[in-house]
C-alpha positions as CSV (number, residue, x, y, z in Angstrom):
1,V,0.0,0.0,0.0
2,F,1.3,3.4,-1.0
3,G,-0.6,6.0,1.1
4,E,-4.2,5.4,0.1
5,Q,-3.4,3.6,-3.1
6,R,-2.8,-0.1,-3.7
7,A,-0.3,-1.2,-6.2
8,T,-1.6,-3.0,-9.2
9,M,-1.1,-6.8,-9.4
10,F,-1.6,-8.1,-12.9
11,Y,-2.4,-11.7,-13.5
12,C,-3.4,-13.8,-16.5
13,G,-4.3,-17.4,-17.2
14,D,-6.7,-19.8,-19.0
15,D,-8.2,-21.4,-15.9
16,S,-11.0,-19.2,-14.5
17,A,-11.1,-21.0,-11.1
18,A,-7.3,-20.5,-10.7
19,K,-7.7,-16.8,-11.7
20,A,-10.4,-16.3,-9.1
21,I,-8.0,-17.7,-6.4
22,V,-5.2,-15.4,-7.6
23,H,-7.6,-12.4,-7.6
24,R,-8.6,-13.1,-4.0
25,L,-5.1,-13.6,-2.8
26,A,-3.8,-10.4,-4.4
27,D,-6.7,-8.5,-2.9
28,E,-6.0,-10.0,0.6
29,L,-2.4,-8.9,0.2
30,D,-3.6,-5.3,-0.4
31,F,-2.9,-5.3,-4.1
32,D,-5.4,-4.0,-6.7
33,P,-5.8,-7.2,-8.8
34,V,-6.2,-6.7,-12.6
35,D,-7.1,-9.6,-14.9
36,A,-4.8,-9.1,-17.9
37,G,-6.6,-11.8,-19.9
38,P,-5.6,-15.3,-21.2
39,L,-2.2,-17.0,-20.5
40,E,-0.9,-15.8,-23.8
41,M,-0.7,-12.3,-22.3
42,A,2.0,-13.4,-19.9
43,R,4.6,-12.6,-22.5
44,H,3.5,-8.9,-22.2
45,L,3.6,-8.9,-18.4
46,E,7.1,-10.3,-18.1
47,P,8.8,-7.2,-19.5
48,L,7.1,-5.2,-16.7
49,A,9.0,-7.3,-14.2
50,W,12.3,-6.4,-15.9
51,L,11.3,-2.7,-15.9
52,Y,10.5,-2.9,-12.2
53,I,13.9,-4.5,-11.5
54,Y,15.7,-1.9,-13.5
55,L,13.9,0.9,-11.6
56,A,14.4,-0.7,-8.3
57,V,18.1,-1.5,-8.8
58,N,19.6,0.9,-11.4
59,Q,17.5,3.9,-10.5
60,G,17.8,3.3,-6.8
61,M,14.0,3.1,-6.1
62,G,14.3,-0.2,-4.2
63,A,11.0,-1.5,-2.9
64,N,9.6,2.1,-2.8
65,C,8.1,1.9,-6.3
66,A,5.1,0.0,-7.8
67,F,2.9,0.0,-10.9
68,K,-0.6,1.4,-10.7
69,I,-3.4,1.4,-13.3
70,L,-5.5,4.6,-13.0
71,Q,-9.1,4.6,-14.1
72,R,-11.8,7.3,-14.4
C-alpha cells in the first residue's frame, strides 16, 4: 500500500477458477488485482517485471516503487 493507493497486481491465465483464487489472494495482500486476460498475455507482463527490476536496482528506487493502473 502506498498511502491510500494499492499497487496493481496483474495476473493472467486460462483457468477461470485459478484466476479467481489469484484475484482473491492479491486482494487479501492489499494489491489492486487486474485480470490481464488469457495466459498468452504473460509474455507482455514479463517485461514489466524487468522494468520494475531496472527501476528498483539501477534507478535506486528499491522497494519504494510500484505500478498502478489509474481509471476514471
